[in-house]
VEXMI-47820 format. One record per atom (N, C-alpha, C): y, x, z. Coordinates in steps of 0.2 Angstrom, whole numbers, padded with zeros to 4 digits, always signed. Each point is the difference from the previous one (the first is absolute). Example, Ala and Ser with C-alpha at 12.3 -4.5 7.8 and 13.67 -1.06 7.14 Angstrom:
% residues 2
-0028+0066+0039/+0006-0004+0000/+0006+0004+0000/+0005-0002-0004/+0006+0004+0001/+0005-0004+0003/
This chain:
% residues 138
+0013-0251+0066/+0003+0004-0005/-0004+0006+0000/-0002+0002-0006/-0004+0006-0001/+0004+0007+0000/-0002+0005+0004/+0003+0006+0000/-0001+0004-0007/+0005+0002-0003/-0001+0004-0006/-0003+0007+0002/-0004+0002-0005/-0003+0006+0001/+0003+0005-0004/-0001+0006+0001/+0003+0006-0004/-0004+0000-0006/+0004+0002-0006/-0003+0001-0006/-0005+0006+0001/-0005+0001-0004/-0004+0006+0000/+0004+0006-0001/+0004+0000-0005/+0004+0006-0002/+0005+0002+0006/+0003-0005+0003/+0004+0002+0006/-0004+0003+0006/-0006-0003+0001/-0005+0003+0005/-0001+0007-0002/-0002+0002-0006/-0001+0007-0002/+0006+0004+0001/+0006-0002-0002/+0006+0004+0002/+0001+0001+0007/-0001-0005+0004/+0001+0000+0007/-0005+0005+0003/-0006+0000-0002/-0006+0005+0002/+0003+0007-0002/+0002+0001-0006/+0003+0007-0002/+0006+0002+0005/+0004-0005+0001/+0006+0002+0005/-0003+0002+0007/-0005-0004+0002/-0003+0002+0007/-0003+0007-0001/-0003+0002-0005/-0002+0007-0001/+0005+0005+0000/+0006-0002-0003/+0006+0004+0000/+0002+0002+0007/+0001-0006+0004/+0002+0001+0007/-0005+0004+0004/-0007-0001-0001/-0005+0003+0004/+0000+0008-0002/+0001+0001-0007/+0001+0007-0002/+0006+0004+0003/+0005-0004+0000/+0006+0003+0003/-0001+0002+0007/-0003-0005+0004/-0002+0001+0007/-0004+0006+0001/-0005+0001-0004/-0005+0005+0000/+0004+0007-0001/+0004+0000-0005/+0004+0006-0002/+0004+0002+0005/+0004-0005+0004/+0004+0002+0005/-0004+0003+0006/-0006-0003+0001/-0004+0002+0006/-0002+0008-0002/-0002+0001-0006/-0002+0007-0002/+0006+0005+0001/+0006-0003-0002/+0006+0004+0000/+0002+0002+0008/+0000-0006+0004/+0003+0001+0007/-0006+0002+0005/-0006-0002-0001/-0005+0001+0005/-0006+0004-0002/+0000+0002-0007/-0006+0004-0002/+0000+0007+0002/+0002+0002+0006/+0000+0007+0002/-0006+0003+0000/-0006-0003+0000/-0007+0003-0001/+0000+0003-0007/+0003-0002-0004/+0000+0003-0007/+0005+0006-0001/-0001+0005-0004/+0005+0005-0001/+0006-0003-0004/+0005+0003+0001/+0006-0002-0004/-0001-0001-0008/-0004+0005-0002/-0001-0001-0008/-0005-0006-0001/-0005-0001+0004/-0004-0006-0001/+0004-0006+0001/+0004-0001+0005/+0004-0006+0001/+0005-0001-0006/+0002+0005-0003/+0005+0000-0006/-0004-0003-0006/-0006+0003-0001/-0004-0002-0006/-0002-0008+0001/-0003-0001+0006/-0002-0007+0002/+0006-0005-0001/+0005+0002+0003/+0006-0004-0001/+0002-0002-0007/+0000+0005-0004/+0001+0000-0007/-0005-0005-0004/-0006+0001+0002/-0005-0004-0003/+0001-0007+0002/+0001-0002+0007/+0002-0006+0002/+0006-0003-0003/+0005+0004-0002/+0006-0003-0003/-0002-0002-0007/-0005+0003-0003/-0002-0002-0007/-0004-0006+0001/-0004-0001+0005/-0004-0006+0001/+0005-0006+0001/+0005+0001+0004/+0005-0005+0001/+0003-0002-0007/+0002+0005-0004/+0003-0002-0007/-0005-0004-0004/-0007+0002+0000/-0005-0004-0003/+0000-0007+0002/+0000-0001+0007/+0001-0007+0002/+0006-0004-0002/+0006+0004+0000/+0006-0003-0003/-0001-0002-0007/-0002+0004-0004/-0001-0001-0007/-0005-0006-0001/-0005-0001+0004/-0005-0005+0000/+0003-0007+0002/+0005+0001+0005/+0003-0007+0002/+0005-0002-0005/+0003+0004-0004/+0004-0002-0005/-0004-0002-0006/-0005+0003-0002/-0004-0002-0006/-0007-0001+0002/-0002-0005+0004/-0007-0001+0002/-0005-0001-0006/+0003-0003-0005/-0005-0001-0006/-0001+0006-0004/+0003+0005+0001/-0001+0006-0004/-0007+0003+0002/-0003+0003-0005/-0006+0004+0001/+0001+0005+0006/-0005+0001+0004/+0000+0005+0005/+0002+0007-0002/-0003+0002-0006/+0001+0007-0002/+0008+0000-0003/+0002-0005-0003/+0007+0000-0002/+0005+0000+0006/-0002-0004+0005/+0004+0001+0006/+0000+0007+0003/-0006+0003+0000/-0001+0006+0003/+0004+0006-0004/+0000-0001-0007/+0004+0005-0004/+0007-0001+0001/+0002-0007+0001/+0008-0001+0001/+0002+0003+0006/-0004-0001+0006/+0002+0003+0006/+0000+0007+0000/-0005+0003-0003/+0000+0008-0001/+0006+0002-0004/+0002-0004-0005/+0006+0002-0004/+0006+0000+0005/+0001-0005+0004/+0006-0001+0004/+0000+0006+0005/-0006+0001+0003/+0000+0006+0005/+0002+0006-0003/-0003+0002-0006/+0001+0006-0003/+0008+0000-0002/+0002-0005-0003/+0008-0001-0002/+0004+0002+0006/-0002-0003+0006/+0004+0001+0006/+0000+0008+0002/-0006+0003+0000/-0001+0007+0001/+0004+0004-0005/-0001-0001-0006/+0004+0004-0005/+0007-0001+0001/+0003-0006+0002/+0007-0001+0001/+0003+0005+0005/-0005+0003+0004/+0003+0004+0005/+0002+0007-0003/-0002+0001-0006/+0003+0006-0003/+0007-0001-0003/+0002-0006+0001/+0007-0002-0003/+0005+0000+0006/+0005+0003+0000/+0005+0000+0006/+0007-0002-0002/+0003-0004+0003/+0007-0002+0000/+0002+0000+0007/+0007+0000+0001/+0002+0000+0007/-0001-0007+0003/+0001-0006-0004/-0002-0006+0003/-0007-0001+0001/-0004+0002-0005/-0008-0001+0001/-0002+0004+0006/+0002+0006+0001/-0002+0004+0006/+0003-0003+0006/+0006-0003+0000/+0002-0003+0006/-0004-0006+0002/-0002-0004-0005/-0005-0006+0001/-0007+0003+0003/-0002+0006-0002/-0006+0002+0002/+0000+0003+0007/+0006+0001+0003/+0001+0002+0007/-0001-0006+0005/+0001-0006-0003/-0001-0006+0004/-0007-0002+0002/-0002-0003+0005/-0007-0002+0001/-0003-0003-0005/+0003-0006-0003/-0003-0004-0005/-0001+0004-0006/+0006+0004-0002/+0000+0004-0006/-0006+0005+0000/-0001+0003+0006/-0005+0005+0000/-0007-0003+0000/-0001-0006+0003/-0006-0003-0001/-0002-0002-0007/+0005-0003-0003/-0001-0002-0007/+0000+0005-0005/+0005+0005+0000/+0001+0004-0005/-0003+0007+0001/-0001+0002+0007/-0002+0006+0002/+0006+0005+0000/-0002+0006+0000/+0006+0005+0001/-0001+0006-0005/-0006+0003+0000/-0001+0005-0005/-0007+0000-0003/+0000+0002-0007/-0006+0000-0004/-0005+0004+0003/-0007-0002+0000/-0005+0004+0002/-0006-0003-0004/-0003+0005-0004/-0005-0002-0005/-0006-0003+0004/-0001+0003+0006/-0006-0003+0004/+0000-0007+0001/+0007-0003+0000/+0000-0007+0001/-0002-0004-0006/+0000+0003-0006/-0003-0004-0006/-0007-0001+0001/-0004+0005+0002/-0007-0001+0002/-0001-0005+0005/+0004+0000+0005/-0001-0005+0006/+0001-0007-0003/+0005-0001-0004/+0001-0006-0003/-0006-0003-0004/-0002+0005-0004/-0006-0002-0004/-0006-0002+0004/-0001+0004+0006/-0006-0002+0004/+0001-0006+0004/+0007-0002+0002/+0001-0006+0003/-0001-0006-0004/+0002+0001-0007/-0001-0006-0005/-0007-0001-0001/-0004+0006-0001/-0007-0001-0001/-0003-0004+0006/+0002+0002+0006/-0003-0003+0006/+0001-0008+0000/+0007-0001-0002/+0002-0007+0000/-0004-0004-0005/-0001+0003-0006/-0004-0004-0005/-0007-0001+0002/-0003+0006+0003/-0007-0001+0002/-0001-0005+0005/+0005+0000+0005/-0001-0005+0006/+0001-0007-0003/+0004-0001-0005/+0001-0007-0003/-0006-0002-0003/-0003+0005-0004/-0006-0001-0004/-0006-0002+0005/-0001+0003+0005/-0005-0001+0005/+0001-0007+0003/+0007-0001+0002/+0001-0007+0003/-0001-0006-0005/+0001+0002-0006/-0001-0006-0005/-0007+0000-0003/-0004+0004+0003/-0007-0001-0003/-0003-0007+0000/-0002-0002-0006/-0002-0007-0001/+0005-0005-0002/+0006+0003+0001/+0006-0004-0002/+0002+0002-0007/+0002-0004-0005/+0002+0002-0007/+0006+0005+0001/-0001+0006-0003/+0006+0005+0000/+0006-0002-0004/+0005+0003+0002/+0007-0001-0003/+0001+0005-0005/
């Protein structure tokens, strides 16, 4: 009996999922063990890594979309989440006090984060372009 192999599209999605997990691990390492960095540097690096993770999530959902489209979508998601921090309701603020709510939604607007997200997305797009050199782009 032949073992069935994974479809190419599923392999790509799994690769992006692995990048999501690896980026989360790196982000947690920076957050919990990055004491050699200043608190401001850890914050900016953490925000950039969060944006990279969003890029890989978008890529896992839409692997056939062009790289720049995935990057623009990821940046829009990041900026929308940051801008949502300007909106406050008692329920939303209560959600933001939970660990998962804080990790996903943040807690307070900081315009510096918008730049960190853009830098993270740029890095992810550039890394993928380098990794795919010689492979037809998406």
